[in-house]
C-alpha positions as CSV (number, residue, x, y, z in Angstrom):
1,M,79.9,96.0,111.8
2,A,80.9,95.4,107.5
3,L,78.0,95.7,107.1
4,V,77.6,99.3,108.3
5,G,79.0,100.8,104.9
6,P,76.9,98.9,102.1
7,L,73.7,99.4,104.2
8,A,74.8,103.4,104.6
9,S,75.2,103.6,101.1
10,L,71.8,101.8,100.1
11,A,70.2,104.6,102.8
12,L,72.0,106.9,100.5
13,A,70.9,105.9,97.7
14,L,67.5,105.1,98.6
15,I,67.1,109.1,99.6
16,F,68.5,110.2,96.8
17,F,66.4,108.1,94.5
18,I,63.4,109.9,96.2
19,L,64.6,113.2,95.8
20,S,65.1,112.5,92.0
21,L,61.4,111.8,91.9
22,V,60.4,115.3,93.9
23,L,63.2,117.2,91.9
24,K,62.2,115.9,88.2
25,G,59.2,118.0,88.3
26,M,60.6,120.9,89.8
27,S,64.3,120.9,87.5
28,E,65.0,118.5,85.5
29,P,68.5,118.5,85.0
30,I,68.9,118.7,89.3
31,G,66.9,115.9,89.2
32,A,68.8,113.5,86.7
33,L,71.4,114.4,88.2
34,V,70.1,113.5,92.3
35,G,69.4,109.8,90.4
36,Y,72.5,109.7,88.9
37,L,73.6,110.1,93.1
38,S,71.0,107.2,93.5
39,Y,72.7,105.2,90.7
40,I,76.4,105.4,92.0
41,N,75.7,104.7,95.7
42,L,73.7,101.7,94.9
43,L,76.9,100.6,92.8
44,L,78.8,101.1,95.5
45,A,76.6,99.2,98.2
46,I,76.9,96.4,95.5
47,F,80.3,96.3,95.2
48,N,81.5,96.2,98.8
49,L,78.8,93.7,99.5
50,L,80.7,91.0,97.0
51,P,82.6,88.7,98.7
52,G,85.8,89.3,98.4
53,F,88.4,90.1,101.5
54,P,88.9,93.5,101.6
55,M,85.6,94.4,100.4
56,D,83.1,94.5,103.4
57,G,81.2,91.2,101.7
58,G,84.6,89.8,102.1
59,R,84.8,90.8,106.0
60,V,81.3,89.3,106.3
61,L,82.3,86.1,104.3
62,R,85.7,85.9,106.7
63,A,83.1,86.5,109.9
64,I,81.1,83.3,109.1
65,I,83.8,81.7,108.4
66,W,85.2,81.8,111.4
67,K,82.3,81.5,113.5
68,V,82.2,78.1,111.9
69,T,86.1,76.9,111.7
70,G,87.2,79.1,115.1
71,N,90.2,79.6,112.6
72,L,90.6,83.1,112.2
73,R,93.8,82.6,109.7
74,K,91.9,80.4,107.3
75,A,88.9,82.4,107.2
76,T,90.9,84.7,106.1
77,R,92.7,82.8,103.7
78,V,89.3,81.9,102.0
79,A,88.1,85.2,102.2
80,S,91.2,86.7,100.6
81,L,91.3,83.9,97.7
82,T,87.7,84.5,96.7
83,G,88.5,88.1,96.5
84,Q,91.8,87.4,94.7
85,G,89.5,84.6,92.2
86,F,86.7,87.7,91.6
87,A,89.8,90.1,91.2
88,F,91.2,87.4,88.1
89,F,87.3,87.5,86.7
90,L,87.4,91.0,86.2
91,I,90.8,91.4,84.9
92,F,89.5,88.2,82.2
93,V,86.3,90.2,81.5
94,G,88.1,93.4,80.8
95,I,90.5,91.6,78.2
96,L,87.7,90.2,76.4
97,Q,85.8,93.9,76.1
98,I,89.7,94.9,74.7
99,F,89.3,92.4,71.9
100,R,86.0,93.1,71.1
101,A,87.2,97.2,71.0
102,N,85.3,97.9,73.8
103,L,88.3,100.5,75.4
104,A,85.9,100.0,78.7
105,G,87.4,97.5,79.7
106,L,90.8,98.8,81.2
107,W,88.6,99.8,83.9
108,L,87.7,96.3,84.5
109,I,91.6,95.5,84.0
110,F,92.3,98.3,86.6
111,I,89.5,97.3,89.3
112,G,90.5,93.7,88.8
113,W,94.2,94.2,89.7
114,F,93.2,97.1,92.8
115,L,91.2,94.2,94.1
116,H,93.7,91.5,93.8
117,S,96.4,93.8,95.7
118,A,94.3,94.8,98.0
119,A,93.3,90.9,99.0
120,V,97.1,90.0,98.9
121,R,98.0,93.2,100.9
122,G,95.2,92.8,103.2
123,Y,95.4,89.0,103.8
124,H,99.0,89.6,104.7
125,Q,98.5,92.1,107.1
126,V,96.1,90.3,109.1
127,M,98.1,87.1,109.3
128,V,101.0,88.9,110.2
129,E,98.9,90.7,113.0
130,S,97.8,87.7,113.9
131,L,101.3,85.6,114.1
132,L,102.4,88.9,116.1
133,K,99.6,88.8,118.6
134,G,100.8,88.6,122.0
135,V,104.0,88.3,121.5
136,R,106.3,91.2,123.7
137,A,109.0,93.2,122.5
138,D,111.4,91.0,125.1
139,E,110.2,87.7,122.9
140,L,112.0,89.0,119.7
141,M,114.8,91.0,121.0
142,S,118.7,89.7,121.1
143,K,120.6,90.1,123.8
144,D,123.9,89.5,122.4
145,F,125.4,92.2,121.2
146,E,128.6,94.5,121.9
147,A,129.9,97.7,121.6
148,V,132.3,99.4,118.5
149,T,133.2,102.6,118.2
150,A,132.0,105.5,115.7
151,D,135.3,105.6,114.0
152,L,135.9,102.0,112.7
153,T,135.0,101.7,109.1
154,V,132.4,99.5,107.7
155,Q,134.7,97.1,106.5
156,N,136.5,96.4,109.9
157,L,133.2,96.1,111.0
158,V,132.2,93.4,108.7
159,D,135.7,91.4,109.3
160,D,136.5,91.8,112.6
161,Y,132.7,91.8,114.2
162,I,129.6,90.5,111.9
163,L,132.0,87.7,110.3
164,K,134.4,86.4,113.5
165,K,131.1,87.3,116.1
166,K,128.3,86.4,114.2
167,E,126.1,89.0,115.2
168,R,123.7,91.5,113.4
169,V,123.9,94.2,115.6
170,F,126.0,96.2,117.7
171,L,126.4,99.5,120.4
172,V,128.0,101.9,118.6
173,A,130.0,103.9,122.3
174,E,132.6,106.5,123.3
175,K,133.8,105.5,126.8
176,G,130.8,104.1,127.8
177,N,128.2,106.8,126.0
178,L,126.2,105.3,123.6
179,K,126.1,107.1,120.7
180,G,123.6,104.8,118.8
181,I,123.2,101.3,117.2
182,V,124.5,99.9,113.7
183,C,122.4,96.2,112.0
184,L,123.3,94.5,109.4
185,E,120.9,96.0,107.5
186,D,122.6,99.5,107.7
187,V,125.8,97.8,106.2
188,K,123.7,96.3,103.4
189,A,122.6,99.7,102.6
190,T,126.1,100.8,101.8
191,P,127.7,99.9,98.7
192,K,130.6,97.4,99.3
193,E,133.2,99.3,97.2
194,N,132.8,102.3,100.0
195,W,133.2,100.0,103.1
196,S,137.3,101.1,103.9
197,A,136.4,104.8,103.6
198,I,132.7,105.1,105.5
199,R,132.7,104.7,109.0
200,V,130.4,102.9,111.3
201,G,129.4,106.8,112.6
202,E,128.5,107.3,109.3
203,I,125.5,104.5,108.8
204,M,124.5,103.6,112.5
205,T,121.5,105.3,113.8
206,P,122.0,107.9,116.1
207,K,120.7,108.0,119.8
208,E,118.7,110.9,119.4
209,K,116.8,108.8,116.5
210,L,116.6,105.5,118.2
211,E,112.8,104.7,119.0
212,A,112.7,102.9,122.4
213,V,110.9,100.2,123.9
214,S,110.1,98.0,127.2
215,P,110.2,94.7,127.4
216,D,106.3,94.3,127.8
217,A,105.9,96.2,124.4
218,D,103.1,95.1,122.0
219,G,104.9,93.1,118.9
220,R,102.2,94.2,115.9
221,K,103.1,97.8,117.8
222,I,106.9,97.6,117.4
223,L,106.9,96.4,113.1
224,A,104.3,98.8,112.7
225,S,107.0,101.5,114.3
226,I,109.8,100.0,112.4
227,T,107.6,99.9,109.4
228,S,105.8,104.0,109.3
229,K,109.2,105.0,110.1
230,D,111.9,103.7,107.9
231,I,114.4,102.2,110.5
232,H,115.8,99.0,110.8
233,Q,116.5,98.5,114.9
234,I,114.9,99.6,117.7
235,P,116.7,98.9,121.7
236,V,114.5,97.3,124.3
237,M,115.3,99.3,127.7
238,E,114.6,98.6,131.1
239,G,114.9,102.2,132.5
240,E,118.5,103.2,131.7
241,R,119.5,99.7,130.7
242,I,119.7,98.3,127.4
243,A,118.2,94.9,127.7
244,G,118.1,94.2,123.9
245,V,117.8,95.1,120.0
246,I,115.0,94.2,118.1
247,C,116.2,94.2,114.1
248,R,113.4,94.4,111.4
249,S,114.7,90.9,110.3
250,D,114.4,89.3,114.0
251,I,110.7,90.6,113.4
252,L,110.7,88.7,110.2
253,R,112.6,85.5,111.3
254,F,109.9,85.4,114.3
255,I,106.8,85.7,111.8
256,Q,108.3,83.1,109.3
257,L,109.2,80.7,112.0
258,R,105.8,80.6,113.5
259,S,104.2,80.4,110.2
260,E,106.1,77.0,108.9
261,L,105.6,76.1,113.0
262,G,101.5,76.5,112.2
263,V,101.6,78.0,116.0
């Protein structure tokens, strides 16, 4: 599948090249324009075929290494490092051109920086997805939580609950009715000098904005939801009952643990 993009670019380059030859005799400017399109598509195909992840050539390289070793993480790492190496090469060439008073080197530096960022980001994304593959919500959630009131100050929440009970997540309820959830991340996002004046109800995630999931929900989808919607916690519901709570930090800690164990 990774070869489809470069092959399509090569096909377009060939089509535009043939058209440029045909149109050249009819109109020199139009023929030159079509020829330029052929040149651009050829460069795009060659660029995408470079063996550095996440370019198409890097994906092909990863697929080959994965086939040989049977290890997706290792294949992704090798392809990513190859991409980073090529990116550093472009940056180095760009710097040399600048020293030679050729400002076109700035473009090479920019492209190299972009490729390096994409290679690192692509590798991290694949690793996270690999580490969360097959992981369910009930494996990530915390079951140890209790309720606090919305009018409790953040300072009291820290002193009487977070520090004493050593918990990170608390339900916010009034007379048995769930109002929201407050997490350690919510407290950390609040200026410390205002803890005595701000109430829990002001920093909590209200019930209406909670993204609830079932215990068998996919861990990768949960992380994607937390990241895309910029929320800190998701309750795990069994019908109308809260079975647990998943914080962003719970997922990151789980990923780190599995990464260190190599499982």
